[in-house]
Each structure stands twice: as C-alpha cells, then as structure tokens.
N, C-alpha and C positions, 0 to 999 in steps of 0.2 A: 503477555501479561502473566502475573503470578510467579515470577522468579523471585528468588530470595532477596531480601532487602539489601544485604551487604555485598551482593554479586557485582563485580566491576565489569566494565566493557571488555577488558582483555579476557577475563574468564568466560564471558558470554561468547566471544568470538572463538575461543578454544572449544567450547561445547558445540557450537555450530559447525566448526571444521570437522569434529568427530562425527557429526551427523551428515557429512557431505554437503553442507551448505557453506558457500564461500563468499560471505558478504565483504565488500570493500571497507565498509565503515559501519559501526554501530553506535547509537546514541542512547544513553540510559535516562529513563524518566521515572522518578520516584512517585508511587501512588500512595497518597496519604490515607485513603479510605481503609485499606487493609494492610498497609505497611509492606507492600511488595514492590517489585521493580518491573517496569516495562521497558522494552528495547525497540528502537526503530532501526531497521537494517537498510543499508543501501547496497544494491547489487550492481555489478558491472554492466550487465546486459538487460537492465530493467526498462530501457527506453523503448525497445520494440515489444510488440504484443507477445512474441514467442517467449522471451525471457521472463516476462511478468507471469505469463500463463503457467510456465513450467514451475516457477517458484511457488505460486499459489496452490498449484495441484499437489506439490510435494508437502507443503505445510498442512493442507487438508488431510492428506494421508497420514501425516505424523500425528495430527490431532485424533484421528480415528484410532490409530495404533496405540496411542497412550490412553485411550478411552476417556477423553475429556468430554464433558457434557456439551451438547449443542448450545445451551444457553450461556456458557462461559466464553468470553471473548479470548481467542487464542491468537488470531491474526486478522488483519484488516487490509482491504484493497486500497491501494494508493489512488488519490483523486487529484485532479488538477484544480486549482482555484481560479475562479472567474473574477478578475479584478476590474472594478469600474471606478473611475475617478469622479469626484463631485463636480468638476468643471465641465464634464462632457454631457451634452444634452442627448445625443444619440450615440450609442456604442457601436464600434465597428463590427463586432461579432453578432449584433442584433439587426444590422441593416439587411433588408431583403431586396435592395435595388438590383443586385447582381444575380439574383436567383433566376437561372435560365430554365429551370425545370417546369416552371409554370407555363411558359410560352410553348413548350414542345407538345405536339399532339400525343395522346395516349393510344397505344396500339394494344388491342386485346387479342 
C-alpha cells in the first residue's frame, strides 16, 4: 500500500525486480481514501510454506529497512477462503465423523 496513484503494474514489477522480488503477476488496486495504489503480487512458489515464508520474511525486512511504522499496512498474509453453499446442511470440512484422534489412547 501507499504507492503513487499513477504507478502502473509494469512499473511496480520493475521496482520489485530491482529489489530482487520476482512476482509472476501484479494487480493494481486503487485506494480512494488517500489516493494511493496498492498491489497484489502472485509469486511462482507461493503454494508451499517455504516460498510464502521466504517472501513474507523478506517483505518484513524491507518494511524495517525503509522504517515504515508498525501501524501502517505494508504487506498482508494470504488466506484461503472457506466457502459454504446455502444448499448444504453439513459442510464436509466441518464433519467430525472421520476424526480418528478421539478413539486413540493418550500416552503420557
């Protein structure tokens, strides 16, 4: 967040490449509150925990190096959305029928 309002996706990708970030794609989002731009980046190896952790650690270091305040949003962690349809009474991810952990004895 906080990039210049007229910055394009191509210019943002060039800046990221200079900082040794190599996103596959970037999407620009205009912030009307302060007239700035935000960008969503997609990395090639974000599926695994290692790629995501590496990118977030580098962005955190960059925020510290640029001395951006902790209260200012600079990056955010990606989250998966849990979709439930109105026609479903019980959702597959909430079923506890197959939980085998309950039946196993606890060894201390």
